[in-house]
N, C-alpha and C positions, 0 to 999 in steps of 0.2 A: 186551570182548565184549558186556556188557549195553548199552552205549551204542549199538553197532551194531544190536542187535535193536530198541531203542527208536526208532532213527532211520530206520526203513523208510519208504518212500513213504507219505504220508498221516499218519503219526504226528507229523511236525513241525507240521502244521496243528493237530492235536488238542492237542498240548503247548502251543503258543502260545495257543490259544483258552482253555485251562484257566488259564494264567498270567495272561492279560489279564482274564479274568472275576473271578479271585480277587484280582487286584492284588498278588499275592505270587509270588516266585520263590525256589526253594530253591537251595542251592549245587549240588545234583545236577542240577537243571534247567539251571542256567548251564553246568555242565560238558557236559551233553548237547548243548546248542545250540552251544557252542563246538566240540565234537567234530564236529558235523554240518558246521559252516562250514569246518573245517580238513581234514576227511577225505573229504568228498563232492563231487567235482568236478562232479557232475551235478545240483547244486541248481538248480532253475529260478528264474527272476526273482521269482516270487511267494513262494517259500520264503525266499529271501534278504531280501525286503522284510519278511516277517513276523518273521524273526529280528532284523532291524535295529529294528523297532518295539519289540521286547522290550528290547533293550539301550539304546535311546533312553529308554524308560520308566524303566529303572534309573538312568541318568545324570540324568534330570530329576526324579527322586524320585517319580514316579507309581507305580512298582512298589516294593514293599518286599522287601528281601532277608531271608529267614528261614533258619534252620538246621534 
């Protein structure tokens, strides 16, 4: 339920911006973004690109995963 509330229109952009600026992502942030990708059929192309940037940053080591 919390994830659904946090993933309302506009908050994906805010969450991604916060993650990219801090260069850190928490496990909760990861879970929220994965839930958005898996549960929200209406993600627009921009939101998908933003989320992909975050996961690419994790894979490339640009973003640090913290607990």
